[in-house]
C-alpha positions, 0 to 999 in steps of 0.5 A: 500500500502506497503511503500518501505524500502528506502522511510521508511528510508527517512521518518524516516530521515526527522522526525529525522531531525525535532526532532533534530532541535527542540531539538537544539532550546532548547539546552540552557535548556538541560534536560528541558521539550521541550528538553527531549520531542524532544530528546525522539522522536528522539531516538524512530525514531532512533530505528525504523531506526535501525530496518530498517537498520538491516532488509534490506540487501542492500539499494541504494547508494542514500539512504546512501548519502541522510542519511548523508546529513540529518545528516549534516543538523541537526548538523548545528543548534547544532554547532551554539549554544553556549556552556552551562556553566561549559561545559568541552569544556572550560577546553579544551580551557584553557588547550590549551591556557596554553600550548601555553603560556608555562605552564603545564596544569597538574600543573596550577590550574585555580582558583589560583590568580597567574593564573588570568591574563591567563584567557579569558572571555570564560575560566572563565566558566570552571568547577572544577576551583580548580583542574588541568587538568585530560586529558591525553597528546594525548587530551592535544596536540589536544587542543593545535593544535586546539587553535593554529589555533583559540582560541575559543570553536567554533573552538574546536566544529568544529574540533570535528565535522570534526573528527565525519565525518571522522569516516564516511569515515573510517567506510565506508571502514570497512563496505566494507572490511567486506562485510556489507551493506554501509547503516549501516554507518547510524546506527552510523551517525544518533545516537542522541548522536552525535548531542548533545555531539559533535556538541552541547557540544563538547567532546574530546571522538570523537577524541579517537573514530576516532583513535580507529576505525582507529586502527580497520580498520588497523587490518582488513588490517593487518597494524599491526604497524598502528593498534598498534600506533592508539590504543596507541594514542586513549588511550592517549586521554582517558584511556578507550580503554586500556581494548581492549589490549587483542584483539590485542594478536597475531594480532600485533607483539611485535615490534608494541606494543613497537612502540606504547608504545614509541609513547605514552611515547613521548607524555608525554615528554612535560608535565614531572615534575621533571621526573615524569609522570603527571596525573593532577586531574585524581586521584581526578576524581576516588576518588570523581566524581560520576554519573550514575554508578550503580555498582560502587555506590553499591560497594562504601561502601565496597571497596576503589574507587581505588580498584573499578576503578581497578575492572572496568578495570579488567572487561573490560580486562576479557571481551576482553580476553574472546572474543579474545579466543572465537572468533579467527577470527577478527571482529571490532564489538567486540570492543564495548563490553569490553568498555561497560562492563568497563563503566558499572562498572565505577564511572561515566557514562556520556552520552558522554562516549558512543561516544567511542562505536558508530562506532562499533554498526553496527551489530545486536549483539550490539543491547543492547549497541545501546539501552543503547545509547538511554536509557541513555537520561533521565540522562539529567534531571540533567542538568535542575535541576541544572539550578533550583538551585538543587545541582549536585548529585546522579540521582533519582532512577526513572532515573536509573531504566528507563535507566538500567531497559530497558537494563535488560528487553531487555537482558532478552527478548533476552535470552528468545528468544534464549532459545525458538528458536530451535537449529540450526547448528553453523558455524565453523568459522566467525562472528557467533562465534565472538560476545556475542550474537552468532546467530546475526553475521552481520545480514541483516534480519528482525530477527537477529537470523534468520541464514538462512538470515544472511550473516557471514563474513569469516576472517582468523587468520590474520584478512583479509577478 
């Protein structure tokens, strides 16, 4: 007896809930055997769910509702778990506290004896205490706003989870406007990285992802000023989305861009030091921090870190420029590729960096990036080894091989499949020409490349559907 698609999704959702609940109980030993085993199961189930989402044109509304309720349920145990030692969230708490006390987080060094009286028991756990803050002003003001309500890591994590679920509502609007099935919101909401890095660890990247999705939604509705300002605010949280600027060419007006630049400039005003724009320890990050960056590591011996960081930005900008010229019609899915290309060349690729990509992974054309959000899971073993007394350092070769080998294999298989498939007529417009894997478009079939079962969305040059 064949199980209906809706019931298959229910079974996968229940299994994912159990696996992630077990994972949350072992969150204190992140990267340990029980944590990795349960998280691996969750990732396998997630990929099976992705197959269901992309192979079924439409699910009943109750499937979406039950799926979102399940996602909320497995977030709760992670939210209740205390943050681990040296988590970034303690830095967030420190930065917010400093601002409320009238200090500049770009100037005060946490380990400075003069700052000893400014600490709380929680902020003494922050990492890299010999360095000032590296976070841009948008993130800083978010820290200040949350800590003004309640000064605790739990308050910050709760604020991040609120942002995560706000993405759900914005994404539902984007899916409706682009005539995609609303069930594809579960491709975002069920990703295990959300539970681990938002509800569990608490990372500010989810705030930037929300602002970036708002910008994408505004572009689709031709709210050009809103789109430009939201992009500027996202860049003010972390600099990664700056590589998306070419996608806005001729989609926003010059005055919209000027407004966005002015807003970002105003965010820096409270932190100016003798008229200089502060960057804190961001330069140290580029020079010294290395983790899971294969391209950067391969070139690190032949070029300066600053040059290689510039190369990472350039790769993202070139990718965005190519997509802008190749796909004049607007599609939010193209947001993921320039950021992914830039991250691939970055000096450090932590799992939470991929949070920026998750709201845009609702198309079969982004399957490789979806796989990356799963193949990056083995990097968590570094956290476990640190608890065993091993120094923080380069990942072992087998972890990198597993992570990027999976991506290379999948890319080769997709390329081979395209070469072996008979030629089919191309669409003259629409999303079929707007992605890196053109045939995928917005797939609602079991085979993403099956054009006969694919429903492309037509957009005009202004981005309206």
